[in-house]
C-alpha angles and dihedrals in degrees: 000000000000121000091198098116126167104169137045090238091056090050093055092041090056091044090054090047091050090053092050109133093015127115105288090218091060091044091052092050092049093047092049091050090050092049091048090049090049091052090052091050091051090055092046091050091051091049089052091054095251132129109277089200095055097120096187090057093045093049090048091054092046092050094044101040105024099028140245119289094262092046091050092051093049092047095049093045091051092047092046091052091051094047092046091051092049095048098039116119119245110292116253126207111254112248113249098181129066090242091053092052091049101044097028088085088081090061095051110099092202090061090064090046090053091049091051089048090055090053096049094040093087098057090041091048091052091052094046095044094046094050094043093051094041093047094048092046094049092043091055094041094049095041091103090061129068088236088061092070091051092049092047091055089047091050093049091048089054090048089055090049092049090050091054092047091049090049090054091049093050094045091049099044103028100032096230117140106244133181115282094191132055116265095254142358113259106256122239119248143077127332090258091053091053093047090050090049093053092044092054097042107097091200088069092058095041090054092050090047089051090052090052093047091052091075099059090038091048091051090051095046094045093046094050093046096047095043093051093043094047093048093047094048091046092055095045097044098042095086092049093049091051094045101045101029096036090222121142111238099203119064125175111184104307095340119095126197130200116219111244116246093240089064093058095086090051091052091051092047091049092051092047091050090049090053090048091054091047093052092051090047091050092051091049093047091048093052094045096045093047090055091047093050092047092051091052104034101036118076107238115224089009 
């Protein structure tokens, strides 16, 4: 890859090419940092009385102070490896036996994070869906007024903030590396230029779509988690309720039935099996949703 770069566009094209095959979250963070550095250099060049649109000068400053594309990639990859090693959970021995692979899910910390994510996905989905639909509706309804442009920019800025918050939630609970920077630096220019930029940036619409999808997905995740948890706890606690409260669990019309003692082990085994299924479901949901969120919230080829 050639480092002979004469324009800012070529610099970012080569940076994207250098990050090809890398984690898109890391690529997005590096690209945002480069764009932010470039914006700062433009302002510094203006303050010095130079031409802020002199691309040769800007590229020279980028290459000298921020680094060439290959240097940036190597630096971010090295830093990411160090951070990942420092934040990684305690290593667990891979299960060799079938039993270890089946029951080892209880020893995986990320499984519990995924289960908690399933439980909080419904309230989060309601918040995201409500604000996405409300913001879009008001933006369209107020578009005929000057205030509509201001509200649209405000709405988009909140969408960017929600995306970053969601990325932090997913990275914390599901363990998937997510972007820690916005997709792009807001360009300089008039209000109309900014509105046009947000309207033509597909990441804006993918983020809004993700916020809308979070409601049906949240309903599904929450329902599955609560149904399995409720059923498992009911089976496992039924014997204790009957023993210590002396209350019959089964009631058909006016007739009440006590569960025989010999059935207690089967109830406990049924509850344990239900929990086992739920934990495997939670781990699968966590892995799938993290990939979905990354594909929609991370900027590919950033």
